[in-house]
C-alpha positions as a Markdown table, in Angstrom:
| # | Residue | x | y | z |
|---|---|---|---|---|
| 1 | Met | 18.8 | 1.3 | -14.9 |
| 2 | Ser | 17.4 | 2.9 | -11.7 |
| 3 | Val | 13.7 | 3.9 | -11.4 |
| 4 | Lys | 13.3 | 7.4 | -10.2 |
| 5 | Ile | 10.4 | 9.4 | -8.9 |
| 6 | Gly | 11.6 | 13.0 | -9.2 |
| 7 | Asn | 15.0 | 12.7 | -7.5 |
| 8 | Ile | 14.1 | 9.7 | -5.4 |
| 9 | Asp | 16.1 | 6.7 | -6.5 |
| 10 | Leu | 14.2 | 3.5 | -6.0 |
| 11 | Gly | 16.8 | 1.1 | -7.5 |
| 12 | Glu | 16.3 | -1.2 | -10.5 |
| 13 | Phe | 12.9 | -2.7 | -10.0 |
| 14 | Pro | 11.2 | -1.4 | -6.9 |
| 15 | Leu | 8.6 | -3.2 | -4.8 |
| 16 | Leu | 6.0 | -0.8 | -3.3 |
| 17 | Leu | 3.6 | -1.4 | -0.4 |
| 18 | Ala | 0.1 | -0.3 | -1.3 |
| 19 | Pro | -1.7 | 2.2 | 0.9 |
| 20 | Met | -4.4 | 0.1 | 2.6 |
| 21 | Glu | -7.0 | 1.6 | 5.0 |
| 22 | Asp | -6.7 | 0.3 | 8.5 |
| 23 | Val | -3.7 | -1.7 | 7.5 |
| 24 | Ser | -0.8 | 0.4 | 6.3 |
| 25 | Asp | -0.1 | 2.2 | 9.6 |
| 26 | Pro | 3.4 | 2.7 | 10.9 |
| 27 | Pro | 3.6 | -0.6 | 12.8 |
| 28 | Phe | 2.7 | -2.6 | 9.7 |
| 29 | Arg | 5.0 | -0.5 | 7.6 |
| 30 | Tyr | 7.9 | -1.2 | 10.0 |
| 31 | Val | 7.7 | -5.0 | 9.5 |
| 32 | Cys | 7.4 | -4.6 | 5.7 |
| 33 | Lys | 10.4 | -2.3 | 5.6 |
| 34 | Lys | 12.4 | -4.9 | 7.6 |
| 35 | Asn | 11.5 | -7.4 | 4.8 |
| 36 | Gly | 12.8 | -5.3 | 1.9 |
| 37 | Val | 10.0 | -3.1 | 0.6 |
| 38 | Asp | 11.5 | -0.2 | -1.4 |
| 39 | Met | 8.7 | 2.5 | -1.2 |
| 40 | Met | 5.7 | 2.8 | 1.1 |
| 41 | Tyr | 2.6 | 5.0 | 1.6 |
| 42 | Thr | 0.5 | 6.0 | 4.5 |
| 43 | Glu | -3.1 | 4.9 | 4.7 |
| 44 | Phe | -5.2 | 7.2 | 2.5 |
| 45 | Ile | -6.1 | 10.4 | 4.3 |
| 46 | Ser | -9.2 | 12.5 | 3.7 |
| 47 | Ser | -8.5 | 16.0 | 2.5 |
| 48 | Glu | -11.6 | 17.3 | 4.3 |
| 49 | Gly | -10.4 | 15.6 | 7.5 |
| 50 | Leu | -7.0 | 17.2 | 7.2 |
| 51 | Ile | -8.2 | 20.8 | 6.6 |
| 52 | Arg | -10.7 | 20.4 | 9.5 |
| 53 | Asp | -7.9 | 19.2 | 11.7 |
| 54 | Ala | -9.7 | 15.9 | 12.4 |
| 55 | Ala | -7.6 | 13.9 | 14.9 |
| 56 | Lys | -7.8 | 10.6 | 12.9 |
| 57 | Ser | -6.6 | 12.2 | 9.7 |
| 58 | Arg | -3.8 | 14.1 | 11.5 |
| 59 | His | -2.6 | 10.9 | 13.2 |
| 60 | Lys | -2.2 | 9.3 | 9.8 |
| 61 | Leu | 0.4 | 11.9 | 8.9 |
| 62 | Asp | 2.8 | 10.2 | 11.4 |
| 63 | Ile | 5.9 | 9.1 | 9.5 |
| 64 | Phe | 9.3 | 8.0 | 10.8 |
| 65 | Glu | 12.8 | 8.4 | 9.4 |
| 66 | Tyr | 13.4 | 4.7 | 9.0 |
| 67 | Glu | 10.4 | 4.5 | 6.6 |
| 68 | Arg | 11.9 | 6.6 | 3.9 |
| 69 | Pro | 11.2 | 6.9 | 1.1 |
| 70 | Ile | 7.5 | 7.3 | 2.0 |
| 71 | Gly | 4.5 | 9.0 | 0.4 |
| 72 | Ile | 1.5 | 10.5 | 2.1 |
| 73 | Gln | -1.7 | 9.5 | 0.2 |
| 74 | Ile | -4.6 | 11.9 | 0.1 |
| 75 | Phe | -8.1 | 11.7 | -1.4 |
| 76 | Gly | -11.0 | 14.1 | -1.9 |
| 77 | Ser | -13.6 | 15.4 | -4.2 |
| 78 | Asn | -13.1 | 19.2 | -3.8 |
| 79 | Ile | -10.2 | 20.7 | -5.7 |
| 80 | Glu | -9.6 | 23.6 | -3.2 |
| 81 | Ser | -9.7 | 21.1 | -0.2 |
| 82 | Met | -7.1 | 18.9 | -2.0 |
| 83 | Arg | -4.9 | 21.9 | -2.6 |
| 84 | Glu | -5.0 | 22.9 | 1.1 |
| 85 | Ala | -4.5 | 19.3 | 2.2 |
| 86 | Thr | -1.4 | 19.0 | 0.0 |
| 87 | Glu | 0.1 | 22.0 | 1.8 |
| 88 | Ile | -0.7 | 20.4 | 5.2 |
| 89 | Ala | 0.6 | 17.0 | 4.2 |
| 90 | Ser | 3.8 | 18.5 | 2.7 |
| 91 | Gln | 4.6 | 20.0 | 6.2 |
| 92 | Ala | 4.9 | 16.5 | 7.6 |
| 93 | Ser | 7.9 | 16.1 | 5.3 |
| 94 | Pro | 7.1 | 13.0 | 3.3 |
| 95 | Asp | 9.2 | 12.2 | 0.2 |
| 96 | Leu | 6.2 | 12.6 | -2.1 |
| 97 | Ile | 2.5 | 13.2 | -2.2 |
| 98 | Asp | 0.3 | 10.5 | -3.7 |
| 99 | Ile | -3.3 | 11.1 | -4.9 |
| 100 | Asn | -5.9 | 8.3 | -4.6 |
| 101 | Tyr | -8.0 | 8.0 | -7.7 |
| 102 | Gly | -8.5 | 4.3 | -7.2 |
| 103 | Cys | -10.4 | 3.6 | -4.0 |
| 104 | Pro | -13.6 | 1.8 | -5.0 |
| 105 | Val | -15.3 | 1.9 | -1.6 |
| 106 | Lys | -18.8 | 3.4 | -1.6 |
| 107 | Asn | -18.4 | 6.1 | 1.0 |
| 108 | Val | -15.3 | 7.4 | -0.9 |
| 109 | Ala | -16.3 | 6.8 | -4.5 |
| 110 | Cys | -19.9 | 7.8 | -4.1 |
| 111 | Lys | -18.9 | 11.1 | -2.5 |
| 112 | Gly | -17.1 | 12.0 | -5.7 |
| 113 | Ala | -13.5 | 11.0 | -4.6 |
| 114 | Gly | -11.3 | 8.0 | -5.2 |
| 115 | Ala | -12.2 | 6.0 | -8.3 |
| 116 | Ser | -15.3 | 8.1 | -9.1 |
| 117 | Leu | -13.0 | 10.7 | -10.7 |
| 118 | Leu | -12.4 | 8.2 | -13.5 |
| 119 | Arg | -15.9 | 9.4 | -14.7 |
| 120 | Asp | -14.7 | 13.0 | -14.9 |
| 121 | Ile | -11.2 | 13.1 | -16.3 |
| 122 | Asp | -11.3 | 16.9 | -16.8 |
| 123 | Lys | -11.9 | 17.4 | -13.1 |
| 124 | Met | -9.2 | 14.8 | -12.2 |
| 125 | Val | -6.7 | 16.7 | -14.4 |
| 126 | Lys | -7.6 | 20.0 | -12.7 |
| 127 | Met | -7.3 | 18.5 | -9.2 |
| 128 | Thr | -4.0 | 16.9 | -10.0 |
| 129 | Glu | -2.6 | 20.2 | -11.4 |
| 130 | Ala | -3.7 | 22.0 | -8.2 |
| 131 | Val | -1.9 | 19.4 | -6.1 |
| 132 | Val | 1.3 | 19.6 | -8.2 |
| 133 | Lys | 1.3 | 23.4 | -7.9 |
| 134 | Ala | 0.7 | 23.3 | -4.1 |
| 135 | Thr | 3.9 | 21.4 | -3.2 |
| 136 | Asn | 7.6 | 21.2 | -4.0 |
| 137 | Leu | 7.5 | 17.4 | -3.5 |
| 138 | Pro | 7.0 | 15.0 | -6.4 |
| 139 | Val | 3.3 | 14.1 | -6.9 |
| 140 | Thr | 2.3 | 10.5 | -7.9 |
| 141 | Val | -1.1 | 9.0 | -8.6 |
| 142 | Lys | -2.8 | 5.6 | -7.9 |
| 143 | Thr | -5.8 | 4.7 | -10.0 |
| 144 | Arg | -7.7 | 1.9 | -11.7 |
| 145 | Leu | -8.3 | 0.9 | -15.4 |
| 146 | Gly | -11.5 | 2.9 | -15.4 |
| 147 | Trp | -15.0 | 3.1 | -13.9 |
| 148 | Asp | -16.3 | -0.1 | -15.5 |
| 149 | Asp | -15.9 | -2.2 | -18.6 |
| 150 | Thr | -17.5 | 0.5 | -20.9 |
| 151 | Cys | -15.1 | 3.1 | -19.5 |
| 152 | Lys | -11.5 | 1.9 | -19.4 |
| 153 | Asn | -9.8 | 5.3 | -19.8 |
| 154 | Val | -6.6 | 4.9 | -17.9 |
| 155 | Tyr | -4.5 | 5.2 | -21.2 |
| 156 | Glu | -5.8 | 8.8 | -21.6 |
| 157 | Val | -5.5 | 9.5 | -17.9 |
| 158 | Ala | -1.8 | 8.5 | -17.9 |
| 159 | Glu | -1.0 | 11.0 | -20.7 |
| 160 | Arg | -3.0 | 13.9 | -19.3 |
| 161 | Leu | -1.8 | 13.5 | -15.7 |
| 162 | Gln | 1.8 | 13.3 | -16.9 |
| 163 | Asp | 1.2 | 16.5 | -18.8 |
| 164 | Val | 0.2 | 18.4 | -15.6 |
| 165 | Gly | 3.3 | 17.1 | -13.8 |
| 166 | Ile | 2.9 | 13.8 | -12.0 |
| 167 | Lys | 6.1 | 11.9 | -11.6 |
| 168 | Ala | 4.8 | 8.3 | -11.5 |
| 169 | Leu | 1.6 | 6.4 | -11.9 |
| 170 | Thr | 0.4 | 3.2 | -10.3 |
| 171 | Val | -2.5 | 1.3 | -11.9 |
| 172 | His | -4.6 | -1.4 | -10.2 |
| 173 | Gly | -5.6 | -3.8 | -13.0 |
| 174 | Arg | -9.3 | -3.7 | -12.2 |
| 175 | Thr | -12.2 | -1.3 | -12.9 |
| 176 | Arg | -14.1 | 0.4 | -10.0 |
| 177 | Ala | -17.1 | -1.9 | -10.8 |
| 178 | Gln | -14.9 | -5.0 | -10.2 |
| 179 | Met | -14.0 | -3.8 | -6.7 |
| 180 | Tyr | -11.5 | -6.5 | -5.7 |
| 181 | Lys | -13.3 | -9.4 | -7.4 |
| 182 | Gly | -12.4 | -11.2 | -10.6 |
| 183 | Gln | -8.9 | -11.3 | -12.0 |
| 184 | Ala | -6.7 | -8.2 | -12.4 |
| 185 | Asp | -5.9 | -7.5 | -16.0 |
| 186 | Trp | -2.6 | -5.8 | -16.6 |
| 187 | Thr | -2.8 | -5.6 | -20.4 |
| 188 | Leu | -3.8 | -1.9 | -20.4 |
| 189 | Ile | -1.0 | -1.2 | -18.0 |
| 190 | Arg | 1.4 | -2.7 | -20.6 |
| 191 | Asp | -0.2 | -0.5 | -23.3 |
| 192 | Ile | 0.5 | 2.6 | -21.2 |
| 193 | Lys | 4.1 | 1.5 | -20.6 |
| 194 | Arg | 4.5 | 1.0 | -24.4 |
| 195 | Asn | 3.1 | 4.5 | -25.2 |
| 196 | Pro | 6.1 | 6.5 | -26.4 |
| 197 | Arg | 4.5 | 9.7 | -24.9 |
| 198 | Val | 4.6 | 8.3 | -21.4 |
| 199 | Gln | 8.0 | 8.8 | -19.8 |
| 200 | Ile | 7.2 | 8.5 | -16.1 |
| 201 | Pro | 7.5 | 5.2 | -14.2 |
| 202 | Ile | 4.5 | 3.0 | -14.4 |
| 203 | Phe | 3.8 | 0.5 | -11.6 |
| 204 | Gly | 1.4 | -2.4 | -11.7 |
| 205 | Asn | -0.9 | -3.4 | -8.8 |
| 206 | Gly | -3.4 | -6.2 | -8.3 |
| 207 | Asp | -3.1 | -10.0 | -7.6 |
| 208 | Ile | 0.6 | -10.3 | -7.1 |
| 209 | Asp | 0.7 | -12.9 | -4.4 |
| 210 | Ser | 3.9 | -14.9 | -5.1 |
| 211 | Ala | 7.5 | -14.4 | -6.1 |
| 212 | Gln | 6.9 | -16.5 | -9.3 |
| 213 | Lys | 4.0 | -14.3 | -10.4 |
| 214 | Ala | 5.9 | -11.1 | -9.7 |
| 215 | Ala | 8.8 | -12.4 | -11.9 |
| 216 | Asp | 6.4 | -13.5 | -14.7 |
| 217 | Trp | 4.3 | -10.3 | -14.7 |
| 218 | Arg | 7.4 | -8.2 | -14.6 |
| 219 | Leu | 8.4 | -9.6 | -17.9 |
| 220 | Glu | 5.0 | -10.0 | -19.4 |
| 221 | Tyr | 3.7 | -6.5 | -18.6 |
| 222 | Glu | 7.0 | -4.5 | -18.8 |
| 223 | Val | 6.2 | -2.4 | -15.8 |
| 224 | Asp | 8.8 | -0.4 | -13.9 |
| 225 | Gly | 7.9 | -1.9 | -10.5 |
| 226 | Ile | 5.2 | -3.7 | -8.6 |
| 227 | Met | 2.9 | -2.6 | -5.8 |
| 228 | Ile | 1.8 | -5.3 | -3.4 |
| 229 | Gly | -1.2 | -4.9 | -1.1 |
| 230 | Arg | -3.3 | -7.7 | 0.3 |
| 231 | Ala | -0.6 | -10.4 | -0.2 |
| 232 | Ala | 1.5 | -8.5 | 2.4 |
| 233 | Ile | -1.1 | -8.5 | 5.1 |
| 234 | Gly | 0.2 | -11.0 | 7.7 |
| 235 | Tyr | 2.9 | -11.9 | 5.3 |
| 236 | Pro | 5.5 | -9.1 | 5.0 |
| 237 | Trp | 8.0 | -11.8 | 3.9 |
| 238 | Ile | 6.6 | -11.5 | 0.4 |
| 239 | Phe | 9.0 | -8.7 | -0.4 |
| 240 | Arg | 11.9 | -10.7 | 0.8 |
| 241 | Glu | 10.8 | -13.7 | -1.3 |
| 242 | Val | 10.2 | -11.7 | -4.5 |
| 243 | Lys | 13.6 | -10.0 | -4.2 |
| 244 | His | 15.4 | -13.3 | -3.6 |
| 245 | Phe | 13.7 | -14.9 | -6.6 |
| 246 | Phe | 14.6 | -12.0 | -8.8 |
| 247 | Lys | 18.2 | -12.3 | -7.7 |
| 248 | Thr | 18.6 | -16.1 | -7.7 |
| 249 | Gly | 15.7 | -17.6 | -9.6 |
| 250 | Glu | 15.1 | -19.7 | -6.4 |
| 251 | Leu | 12.1 | -19.8 | -4.2 |
| 252 | Leu | 12.8 | -19.0 | -0.6 |
| 253 | Glu | 11.4 | -21.3 | 2.1 |
| 254 | Gly | 8.4 | -19.6 | 3.9 |
| 255 | Pro | 8.9 | -18.2 | 7.3 |
| 256 | Thr | 9.4 | -20.5 | 10.3 |
| 257 | Ile | 7.1 | -20.5 | 13.3 |
| 258 | Asp | 9.9 | -18.6 | 15.1 |
| 259 | Glu | 9.9 | -15.9 | 12.4 |
| 260 | Arg | 6.1 | -15.6 | 12.4 |
| 261 | Ile | 6.1 | -15.1 | 16.1 |
| 262 | Asp | 9.0 | -12.7 | 16.1 |
| 263 | Val | 7.4 | -10.5 | 13.4 |
| 264 | Cys | 4.0 | -10.7 | 15.1 |
| 265 | Leu | 5.7 | -9.5 | 18.4 |
| 266 | Thr | 7.6 | -6.7 | 16.7 |
| 267 | His | 4.3 | -5.6 | 15.1 |
| 268 | Leu | 2.6 | -5.6 | 18.5 |
| 269 | Gln | 5.4 | -3.7 | 20.2 |
| 270 | Lys | 5.4 | -1.1 | 17.4 |
| 271 | Ser | 1.6 | -0.8 | 17.7 |
| 272 | Ile | 1.8 | -0.2 | 21.4 |
| 273 | Glu | 4.7 | 2.4 | 21.0 |
| 274 | Trp | 2.7 | 4.3 | 18.4 |
| 275 | Lys | -0.9 | 4.1 | 19.8 |
| 276 | Gly | -0.4 | 3.4 | 23.5 |
| 277 | Glu | -1.0 | 0.1 | 25.2 |
| 278 | Lys | -4.8 | -0.1 | 25.1 |
| 279 | Thr | -5.3 | 1.0 | 21.4 |
| 280 | Gly | -2.1 | -0.7 | 20.3 |
| 281 | Ile | -3.4 | -4.1 | 21.6 |
| 282 | Phe | -6.8 | -3.6 | 20.2 |
| 283 | Glu | -5.6 | -2.6 | 16.7 |
| 284 | Met | -3.3 | -5.6 | 16.6 |
| 285 | Arg | -6.2 | -8.0 | 16.9 |
| 286 | Arg | -7.1 | -7.9 | 13.2 |
| 287 | His | -3.6 | -9.2 | 12.4 |
| 288 | Tyr | -3.2 | -12.5 | 14.4 |
| 289 | Ser | -5.2 | -14.8 | 12.1 |
| 290 | Asn | -3.2 | -13.4 | 9.1 |
| 291 | Tyr | 0.2 | -14.1 | 10.7 |
| 292 | Phe | -0.7 | -17.6 | 11.6 |
| 293 | Lys | -2.7 | -18.5 | 8.5 |
| 294 | Gly | -2.5 | -22.1 | 7.5 |
| 295 | Leu | -1.6 | -23.4 | 10.9 |
| 296 | Ala | -3.8 | -26.4 | 11.8 |
| 297 | Asn | -6.0 | -26.0 | 14.9 |
| 298 | Phe | -5.1 | -22.4 | 15.5 |
| 299 | Lys | -8.6 | -21.3 | 16.3 |
| 300 | Asp | -8.4 | -21.6 | 20.0 |
| 301 | Phe | -5.2 | -19.5 | 20.2 |
| 302 | Arg | -6.7 | -16.9 | 17.9 |
| 303 | Thr | -9.8 | -16.7 | 20.1 |
| 304 | Arg | -7.6 | -16.0 | 23.1 |
| 305 | Leu | -5.3 | -13.5 | 21.3 |
| 306 | Val | -8.3 | -11.3 | 20.2 |
| 307 | Thr | -9.8 | -11.1 | 23.7 |
| 308 | Leu | -6.7 | -10.5 | 25.9 |
| 309 | Asp | -5.9 | -6.9 | 26.8 |
| 310 | Lys | -2.6 | -7.3 | 28.8 |
| 311 | Val | 0.7 | -7.5 | 26.9 |
| 312 | Glu | 2.1 | -10.2 | 29.2 |
| 313 | Asp | -0.9 | -12.4 | 28.6 |
| 314 | Ile | -0.5 | -12.1 | 24.8 |
| 315 | Tyr | 3.2 | -12.9 | 25.2 |
| 316 | Ser | 2.5 | -16.0 | 27.1 |
| 317 | Val | -0.1 | -17.2 | 24.5 |
| 318 | Leu | 2.5 | -16.6 | 21.7 |
| 319 | Glu | 5.0 | -18.6 | 23.8 |
| 320 | Glu | 2.5 | -21.5 | 23.9 |
| 321 | Val | 2.0 | -21.2 | 20.1 |
| 322 | Lys | 5.7 | -21.4 | 19.7 |
| 323 | Glu | 6.0 | -24.6 | 21.8 |
| 324 | Arg | 3.0 | -26.3 | 20.1 |
| 325 | Tyr | 4.0 | -25.6 | 16.5 |
| 326 | Ile | 7.8 | -25.9 | 16.8 |
| 327 | Ala | 7.2 | -29.4 | 18.0 |
| 328 | Ile | 5.1 | -30.1 | 14.9 |
| 329 | Glu | 7.6 | -28.4 | 12.6 |
| 330 | Ala | 10.4 | -30.5 | 14.0 |
């Protein structure tokens, strides 16, 4: 049976790309889309930034036809600002609006946005209702289990947010206090899924880093789909590998050196197309070590890649990488 968010059909068991600050930009989303992700989101966007017309926030509204279905994710602590930001984000024509109630980072959570709203569910419900009323698009939410171990209230959150009109909920299996440490616990996510009152799709997020684990947790926790974040950084093939395993029960071989270089080059080209040569090259620097993780003696190549500022020089280093490691692979 297909999973639907409003009238968006995501197929039988969708794989979603998590919105990650400074990662989930259009160039990164492009390479993930090419590898089979079903639904993506922008980096999270500050509602205050949007209503004040801040260039950085506006730039994050850039979405492209080939990315669909795509959601714009917003966060904030002021209900009126969130309502206005929803109207602005809706004009960029995404497929849905997503609200971030999960970000654990200090300068978001401690300003009363992101995961901090898990300490004030009444306000969270009012804010969500205001966002739902401000757009004709489906509204979804991403959140965590709760603020800390004494306050795991996502079961209640799921019911109350569904009641004010959200169309899907993604839960990261950690509390805010855990940040990204310790193990994600999906048992509460399964409890929500089993709650007969909850009819909307429930997606699980946190610690999915292999096709085998995706398949195991799909069965164990009964979710409608899986959101993958950190495991896709430098490894967009994870979506391809998970889908292949679901279909065949077989593990795909990891990407070859050729594939790593091709995807890295595509990412670089898209980065330059989107941001211009100077910024595009600069922003790509954070990705090289991820694309070539696990290669022995890569440090020298990485050092060069993160200092070069001309496209042709980067190309020639990547050509050297290819020659060196293809010989080893063979």
